[in-house]
C-alpha positions in Angstrom: 6.9 -22.3 1.9 9.8 -19.8 1.4 9.0 -16.2 -1.3 9.5 -16.1 -4.3 12.9 -13.7 -4.5 10.4 -10.1 -6.3 7.8 -11.1 -2.8 10.4 -11.4 -0.9 12.5 -7.6 -2.7 9.2 -5.9 -2.1 9.0 -7.0 1.7 12.7 -5.7 1.9 12.4 -2.9 0.5 9.2 -1.9 1.9 11.2 -2.3 5.7 13.8 -0.4 4.2 10.6 3.2 4.4 10.0 2.5 8.6 10.8 5.4 9.8 10.5 8.0 6.9 7.6 11.0 8.1 4.3 10.9 6.6 4.4 13.7 4.4 0.8 14.3 2.5 1.7 12.8 -1.4 6.2 12.5 -0.7 7.3 9.5 -2.2 11.2 10.4 -1.2 12.4 7.0 0.7 14.0 8.4 3.8 12.3 12.0 4.0 8.7 12.0 3.6 6.1 9.3 2.2 2.2 9.0 1.9 0.8 5.6 1.4 0.3 5.8 -2.0 3.9 6.7 -2.2 5.1 4.0 0.1 3.5 2.0 -2.4 4.6 3.8 -5.1 8.5 4.2 -4.0 8.7 0.3 -3.6 7.7 -0.2 -7.6 10.4 1.9 -8.4 12.8 0.2 -6.5 11.5 -2.5 -7.3 9.7 -3.5 -10.8 11.1 -0.1 -12.0 9.7 3.5 -13.2 5.1 4.3 -12.6 3.4 3.0 -14.9 1.5 6.1 -14.9 1.6 10.0 -13.3 0.1 11.1 -9.2 -3.0 12.6 -10.1 -4.0 15.3 -7.8 -5.2 14.1 -4.6 -6.3 15.8 -1.9 -6.1 14.5 2.3 -10.1 14.5 1.6 -10.1 12.6 -1.9 -12.1 9.9 -0.9 -14.8 11.1 0.8 -14.6 13.3 -1.7 -15.3 11.6 -4.6 -16.9 8.6 -3.4 -15.2 6.9 -5.8 -13.3 4.0 -5.8 -9.7 5.7 -7.5 -7.2 3.6 -5.4 -8.7 0.1 -6.1 -9.3 1.0 -9.7 -6.0 2.4 -10.2 -4.4 -0.6 -8.4 -6.5 -3.2 -10.6 -4.8 -1.6 -13.6 -1.0 -2.5 -13.1 -1.4 -5.3 -10.3 -3.9 -8.2 -10.3 -6.5 -8.4 -8.1 -5.9 -11.8 -4.6 -8.6 -13.2 -3.1 -8.2 -11.1 0.4 -8.1 -14.4 1.9 -5.0 -15.8 -0.4 -2.9 -12.5 0.9 0.9 -13.6 0.6 3.2 -11.2 1.5 4.7 -8.9 -0.5 0.7 -7.7 -1.7 -0.5 -4.1 -1.8 -3.7 -4.3 1.0 -6.0 -1.3 0.6 -8.5 0.0 3.2 -11.7 1.9 3.5 -12.4 3.8 7.0 -16.1 3.2 6.1 -18.8 0.8 5.3 -20.1 3.2 2.2 -16.6 4.9 1.8 -13.9 4.4 -1.5 -10.0 2.8 -0.4 -8.4 5.0 1.0 -5.2 3.7 3.0 -2.5 1.0 0.9 0.3 -0.8 3.3 1.9 -4.0 2.4 2.2 -7.2 4.1 5.4 -8.2 4.5 4.0 -11.0 6.7 0.5 -13.3 7.4 0.9 -10.6 10.9 2.5 -7.4 9.3 2.0 -5.2 7.6 4.0 -1.5 6.4 2.1 1.4 6.2 2.4 5.3 6.2 -0.2 6.9 8.3 -1.3 10.8 8.6 0.3 12.0 11.5 2.9 9.4 11.8 6.2 7.5 10.2 6.3 4.8 8.4 6.1 0.7 10.4 4.9 -2.1 10.3 2.5 -3.5 12.8 0.2 -6.3 13.5 -2.6 -6.6 10.9 -4.5 -6.2 14.4 -8.1 -7.5 14.0 -9.1 -3.6 13.1 -7.3 -4.1 9.9 -8.8 -6.5 8.8 -11.8 -4.8 9.7 -11.1 -2.9 7.6 -9.2 -4.2 5.1 -10.8 -4.0 1.5 -9.0 -4.9 -1.0 -5.7 -6.9 -2.3 -3.3 -7.3 -5.0 0.3 -8.4 -6.3 2.8 -6.6 -7.9 3.4 -7.8 -11.3 6.1 -10.6 -11.2 5.0 -11.5 -7.9 
């Protein structure tokens, strides 16, 4: 089934970020971004102005707060998607351990691939391998997708 225009634009924009170096709290294509910054940048390019300001967060924010802050923020502005119904263009959230909140984001670009920014590396398109699937906690659709 072909992607709708909004989803196609989300996937194309996510792929434009490939190679952007990892930089905590940044969101500047080609210069630096973290995983949240990637989602924010795609939002700005496809949807428009960001719906809320960026909160302060340290690299260990999830371990320190134990609150599902990332998922709660996504729910304020996106539509939750059952994991079985993920579609290219959806935002994926991952948790590193079962007892911790989700703290990593990616954008699904095909049934088997995602684009993400990972600490210590550049933005990359990777397979949604079994390890990633085991850590997948939430999926959300951008507005209009």
